[in-house]
C-alpha positions as CSV (number, residue, x, y, z in Angstrom):
1,M,0.7,-30.4,-74.2
2,I,-2.5,-28.4,-74.0
3,S,-5.9,-29.9,-73.6
4,W,-9.3,-28.1,-73.3
5,S,-12.1,-28.6,-70.9
6,N,-15.5,-29.4,-72.4
7,Q,-16.9,-27.0,-69.9
8,L,-14.6,-24.1,-70.8
9,Y,-15.3,-20.9,-68.9
10,L,-14.8,-17.6,-70.7
11,S,-14.5,-14.0,-69.4
12,K,-17.1,-11.6,-70.7
13,S,-14.6,-9.9,-73.0
14,I,-13.9,-13.1,-75.0
15,D,-16.5,-14.0,-77.6
16,K,-17.0,-17.3,-79.5
17,K,-15.4,-16.0,-82.7
18,E,-12.3,-14.9,-80.8
19,L,-12.2,-18.3,-78.9
20,K,-11.4,-20.2,-82.1
21,S,-8.5,-17.9,-82.9
22,I,-7.2,-18.2,-79.3
23,K,-7.4,-22.0,-79.3
24,K,-5.6,-22.3,-82.7
25,K,-2.8,-20.0,-81.6
26,L,-2.4,-21.7,-78.2
27,D,-2.4,-25.2,-79.8
28,K,0.3,-24.1,-82.3
29,N,2.4,-22.3,-79.5
30,K,1.9,-18.9,-81.2
31,F,1.7,-16.5,-78.4
32,F,0.1,-13.1,-78.4
33,K,-1.0,-10.3,-76.2
34,S,-2.4,-10.9,-72.7
35,I,-4.6,-13.9,-72.4
36,Y,-4.8,-15.7,-69.0
37,C,-5.4,-19.4,-68.8
38,I,-7.1,-21.0,-65.8
39,T,-6.0,-24.6,-65.2
40,F,-6.1,-27.3,-62.6
41,A,-3.8,-26.4,-59.7
42,S,-0.3,-27.9,-59.9
43,N,-0.5,-28.3,-56.1
44,I,-3.4,-30.5,-55.2
45,E,-3.9,-28.4,-52.0
46,N,-5.0,-25.5,-54.3
47,L,-8.0,-25.1,-56.6
48,F,-6.7,-23.4,-59.7
49,D,-3.6,-21.9,-61.3
50,I,-3.6,-18.8,-63.5
51,Y,-1.0,-18.5,-66.3
52,N,-0.3,-15.8,-68.8
53,V,0.1,-17.5,-72.1
54,K,3.5,-15.9,-72.5
55,Q,4.7,-18.3,-69.8
56,F,4.1,-21.3,-72.1
57,V,7.2,-20.2,-74.2
58,F,9.5,-21.8,-71.6
59,P,10.5,-25.4,-72.2
60,Y,9.1,-26.6,-68.8
61,Y,5.6,-25.8,-70.0
62,K,6.0,-27.5,-73.3
63,K,6.6,-30.8,-71.5
64,K,3.9,-30.3,-69.0
65,K,0.2,-31.4,-69.4
66,I,-1.9,-28.3,-69.2
67,H,-5.7,-28.7,-69.1
68,I,-7.3,-25.3,-69.7
69,L,-10.6,-24.7,-67.8
70,G,-11.0,-21.0,-68.5
71,L,-9.7,-18.0,-70.5
72,A,-9.6,-14.3,-69.6
73,K,-8.1,-11.2,-71.1
74,S,-6.7,-9.8,-67.9
75,K,-5.6,-11.0,-64.5
76,K,-8.6,-9.1,-62.9
77,E,-11.0,-10.9,-65.3
78,A,-9.3,-14.2,-64.5
79,F,-9.9,-13.7,-60.7
80,E,-13.6,-12.8,-61.5
81,L,-13.9,-15.9,-63.6
82,I,-12.5,-18.1,-60.9
83,S,-15.0,-16.7,-58.5
84,K,-17.8,-17.6,-60.9
85,M,-16.3,-21.1,-61.4
86,I,-16.0,-21.8,-57.6
87,E,-19.6,-20.5,-57.1
88,D,-20.9,-22.8,-59.9
89,I,-19.0,-25.8,-58.6
90,Y,-20.3,-25.3,-55.0
91,K,-23.9,-24.8,-56.2
92,E,-23.8,-28.1,-58.2
93,T,-21.8,-30.3,-55.8
94,G,-21.9,-28.7,-52.4
95,E,-18.1,-29.0,-52.3
96,F,-15.0,-27.5,-53.8
97,K,-13.7,-30.6,-55.6
98,V,-12.6,-28.9,-58.9
99,R,-11.0,-32.0,-60.4
100,D,-14.2,-34.1,-59.8
101,Y,-16.4,-31.4,-61.3
102,F,-14.4,-31.0,-64.5
103,T,-13.7,-34.7,-65.1
């Protein structure tokens, strides 16, 4: 089950028009070329997880709650976006408590 953050971060190469299309396709499990999703970390010791949308085809992910915090078109952009997210979180809170920041 996929849910979306109200504070969704997007890489520079994803525009607002494209975002609607990406969300619809992800919500309907229609997968497409490379899009990387940034989510809460599955291990609470970490900050984030990065998934290629193609991974969501597997039954394990269809049963799992996935809360998307950011979208990027490449793995490199995903790492750059995470860097920006961490910077913003630290500037606003003085800590790296990702879950507290997004909830």
